[in-house]
C-alpha positions in Angstrom: 0.0 0.0 0.0 1.3 3.4 -0.9 1.7 5.9 1.9 0.5 9.5 1.6 -2.6 8.6 -0.5 -6.0 9.8 0.4 -8.4 7.2 1.6 -12.1 7.3 0.9 -14.2 8.0 -2.2 -12.2 9.2 -5.1 -15.2 9.6 -7.4 -18.4 11.5 -6.8 -21.4 10.2 -8.7 -24.5 12.2 -9.6 -27.8 10.5 -9.8 -28.9 7.0 -8.7 -26.2 4.4 -8.0 -27.0 0.9 -9.2 -27.3 -1.7 -6.4 -24.5 -4.3 -6.4 -25.4 -7.6 -8.1 -26.8 -10.2 -5.7 -25.2 -13.6 -5.6 -28.2 -15.3 -4.2 -29.1 -16.6 -0.8 -26.7 -18.9 1.0 -28.1 -22.4 1.3 -30.1 -22.7 4.5 -29.9 -19.0 5.1 -32.7 -16.5 5.3 -34.5 -15.7 2.0 -33.6 -12.5 0.3 -36.2 -9.7 0.7 -38.3 -8.9 -2.3 -36.9 -6.1 -4.4 -38.4 -2.7 -3.6 -40.6 -1.2 -6.3 -39.6 2.3 -7.1 -42.2 4.5 -8.6 -41.3 7.4 -10.8 -41.0 10.7 -8.9 -43.8 13.1 -9.6 -42.9 16.6 -10.9 -44.6 19.9 -11.4 -43.5 21.7 -14.6 -43.2 25.4 -14.2 -42.6 27.8 -17.1 -40.2 30.6 -16.6 -41.9 32.6 -19.5 -45.0 32.3 -21.6 -44.9 29.7 -24.4 -42.2 27.6 -22.7 -43.8 24.3 -23.5 -45.0 23.3 -20.1 -48.3 21.8 -21.2 -46.6 19.8 -24.0 -43.9 18.4 -21.6 -46.5 17.5 -19.0 -48.6 15.6 -21.6 -45.5 13.8 -23.1 -43.5 13.1 -19.9 -46.2 13.1 -17.2 -46.5 15.3 -14.2 -48.4 18.4 -13.2 -48.8 21.3 -15.6 -48.3 24.4 -13.3 -48.2 26.8 -16.2 -46.3 29.9 -15.0 -47.5 29.6 -11.3 -46.0 27.7 -8.4 -47.4 24.2 -7.6 -50.2 24.2 -5.1 -50.4 22.2 -1.9 -51.8 19.1 -3.5 -49.4 19.2 -6.5 -46.0 17.5 -6.7 -43.4 19.7 -4.8 -40.5 18.7 -7.1 -40.2 21.4 -9.7 -38.7 21.3 -13.2 -38.3 24.8 -14.6 -39.0 25.0 -18.3 -37.8 27.6 -20.9 -37.3 27.8 -24.6 -33.8 28.2 -26.1 -34.4 31.6 -27.5 -32.8 34.7 -25.9 -35.8 35.7 -23.9 -36.3 32.2 -22.6 -32.7 31.7 -21.6 -32.6 35.1 -19.9 -35.6 34.0 -17.7 -33.9 30.9 -16.3 -31.3 32.2 -13.9 -33.6 34.7 -12.1 -36.0 31.8 -11.5 -33.2 29.6 -10.2 -32.1 32.5 -7.9 -35.5 32.5 -6.3 -34.8 29.0 -5.0 -31.2 29.8 -4.0 -32.3 32.8 -2.0 -35.2 30.9 -0.3 -37.8 33.1 -2.0 -39.7 30.3 -3.7 -42.7 28.9 -1.8 -41.6 26.8 1.2 -41.5 23.0 0.5 -40.8 23.3 -3.2 -37.7 21.5 -4.4 -36.0 22.6 -7.6 -34.7 19.5 -9.4 -33.6 20.8 -12.8 -34.1 23.1 -15.7 -35.6 21.8 -19.0 -34.7 23.7 -22.1 -37.0 23.2 -25.1 -35.6 23.9 -28.6 -37.3 27.0 -30.1 -36.4 26.0 -33.7 -34.8 23.1 -35.5 -31.0 23.0 -36.1 -28.0 24.2 -34.1 -28.1 27.1 -31.7 -26.3 30.3 -32.5 -23.1 30.6 -30.4 -24.4 33.4 -28.1 -27.3 31.2 -27.1 -25.1 28.1 -26.6 -22.9 30.2 -24.3 -25.9 31.2 -22.2 -26.8 27.5 -21.9 -23.3 26.7 -20.7 -23.7 29.4 -18.0 -27.0 27.8 -16.9 -25.5 24.3 -16.9 -22.7 25.6 -14.5 -25.4 26.4 -11.9 -28.0 23.6 -12.2 -28.7 20.3 -14.0 -30.1 21.0 -17.5 -32.1 18.6 -19.6 -32.5 19.4 -23.3 -35.5 18.6 -25.5 -35.0 18.9 -29.3 -37.3 20.4 -31.9 -40.1 17.9 -32.5 -42.2 18.8 -35.7 -45.0 16.5 -34.6 -45.5 18.4 -31.4 -45.8 21.6 -33.4 -48.7 20.0 -35.2 -50.3 18.9 -32.0 -49.4 15.2 -32.2 -48.1 14.3 -28.7 -48.4 10.5 -29.2 -45.4 8.3 -29.6 -42.2 8.0 -27.7 -40.3 11.0 -26.4 -37.4 12.0 -28.7 -34.3 9.9 -28.3 -32.2 13.0 -27.5 -34.3 13.5 -24.4 -33.8 10.0 -23.0 -32.2 11.4 -19.7 -35.3 13.5 -19.1 -37.5 10.5 -19.9 -35.6 8.4 -17.3 -35.9 11.2 -14.7 -39.6 11.5 -15.2 -40.4 7.8 -15.6 -41.5 8.3 -19.2 -38.8 6.0 -20.6 -40.4 2.9 -22.1 
C-alpha cells in the first residue's frame, strides 16, 4: 500500500447508483427480501416565461402542468423549470433559479432541474449556446430537441431519443 494517498471515495457520482449484483441466498440462510418497487417521482412543470412548452412536456413526460405559477399544496413539490432556447427564454432561467437559491420560492418546493426546449430546428447560435453553458454551470439541465409532430399537436409516440435522460428522470422511458 502506498503511503500519503488519500483514503475514501475518489469519485463522486450524480444520480442514482446501481445496487450491487446479488449472488443469491446462502443455502439454508434466510430468504432475500423482495426487491423494492420504485415509482417514478412526480414533478410539477413550471414555465419561466409564456410559451415555454409546459403543457406539452406534462402531456408527453407526465407530471403536473403548473403553467407559470408555483405548484399548489396538492401538487408535486418537485419542480422542473421550463424555458425555450431563444434569448428571452434563456434570460428568464437564472432569475427563477435564484428564487430557490435565496429561499424566495414557496416553502416546501424542491428545484430539481431546468428543462430547455428547442425553439427552432437546427443548431443554436453561439451566443445562445454560451448562455446555456452558463445555466449548466449552476444547475442540472435537460434538453428537448425540436419535434415537428409536437408543433402540429401530435403528442403521441415516444419522447425523442435525444431527451432520454429526461424520460428516465420523469419515468416516461419505455
